[in-house]
Steps between C-alpha positions, in 0.01 A plus 500: 500500500236433238394146581303273277241659273132411544423191290220499247343190659391556863625258769268219608353471849746223577793718395378781725453255789853363478657841429334653804633230733851530361491880511381489862795278593746733324352798682516320836865407447581866438293655781474235774733682749269804486200276568677349802585849630134598460384199702751574782390864521131407494526261797741716697355601835237227488398367842594134494352208690701389691659839559865546411735769620792461260435638153692660218392851411473585131515854364408568140560286193875522478534479878288183506699338222836589656389386844386166361827447314706598810302292751380206292716487189421580137298178457232638731398742224371203301344304789181344365601538134405140414146555621499838326586343164242227555246772573579690180474195276142447617397846613634723221402248234137522606451865600708648214504229234123447502408872534457564125294182452265588791478861378389376157251264669339792685502736200157515328496365146536771240653752739775707339685577824526330837365722776671575830235311696562187291878530555447540876272197511754292310780609732296414812409161356850384405644644824250307719548172312879533516492552879274201554747280312833644620427600861710225669813615313438857617460394863828306494685783320390761756595281796848436367553868430376599847691235697847557353610695808446200729776264599516161328359328809205742520401482136173327434594317182811336353399546140216575259356146491529474878309827531205371297490173695547663841229761446256236377582275795494762777238742369298279270460543128322825577830634628637491149219732394544737797420855396324401177223762532731798561727369230209477254407855589860611458551332165165612364613856579852441370376340182274797436770750590767305310360319197215743426727804543763342276234411246353850499836683497636288218184552293506878568867528397440306179175678410657842553799378294735623772683171483509185291439154640857447624700455817493871593120503480480187716743655750297821543168317530643248746654770721166684525320174569743416784445835671120481480500142625719587801286796607172307501627165621748587776247496790366158406855376439613593853204319659554199272870474592439522875208257494692241291803524727296478822531202733191288557250686723670838477212648298144372475472612140628759256268768647645452850848526348398830337354636827813400695715677242291819518500500884873449514627719213203709389403555134867564410563132576303409190780646291791340682764406247344718228832605346634143461152395384512759225863432412420131487165517323610774261819320398318163501240642260764643268699176482190280482307690230807558281595132532139391446462696176837378365441139599163500321659638185785251517254211526293626206808546285632157600171325425539482119850358539372233743203405281704478176 
């Protein structure tokens, strides 16, 4: 699998923006069941208000997936997919597609190389802006993934549009931005662990001439980026998921959610669902970055044909 060769003319910012959104959607389509399993494992054991006694117990990634298929049907694996794709079209486009442009903006004029600090700052910037724009889609996605085990009569929303409207009506517009601060913290960390690690690994592989700029190079760099991102972001991700899924009044803020989690499960609770998180984020990174690189190259190669 060689893939398209790097074009002589670099892709424009608009090409990167569109390619990132499309690549994010492709990655979500491939890995969404793992993301759903991660959410179920992260909220498992959570004390609910009002309290419920009947619950399905999930054990491990494969156990969670098989239990969901057995008790809810195969469609439950993709519950919330519509909101997930909406999220990627806005979220991935900004945080990934604009990363290179922001990195260049922060790089001092005349500098030969972009420093690590500049890359980290660019990753934090695009991650924070992306969350601010795409947070409502993330809230709806998490709630659909978490509520799949409920009966039809007990489910909060009938569809994606109904979810947006119901949350805005019952919880106010602020409800659509529930968990924004922990999500900004999470995605600033993930962007640094993901984009910056990918950037550095890819540069190192090319500079050392261990690989050429092809699919294999993108695969190796993306896999390493996925692992680093999972390690540093898992604690924030668990808090974010629980806080977004919480009913109104269950937690005062993200900090109270964190304290409740630590009191109930201890520090180990911060890494609930780590294996599915890594499987999902690692595979998501591989699919997304490989797709992203190839989509950019396809657009650059197609541009002369379109303009002629």
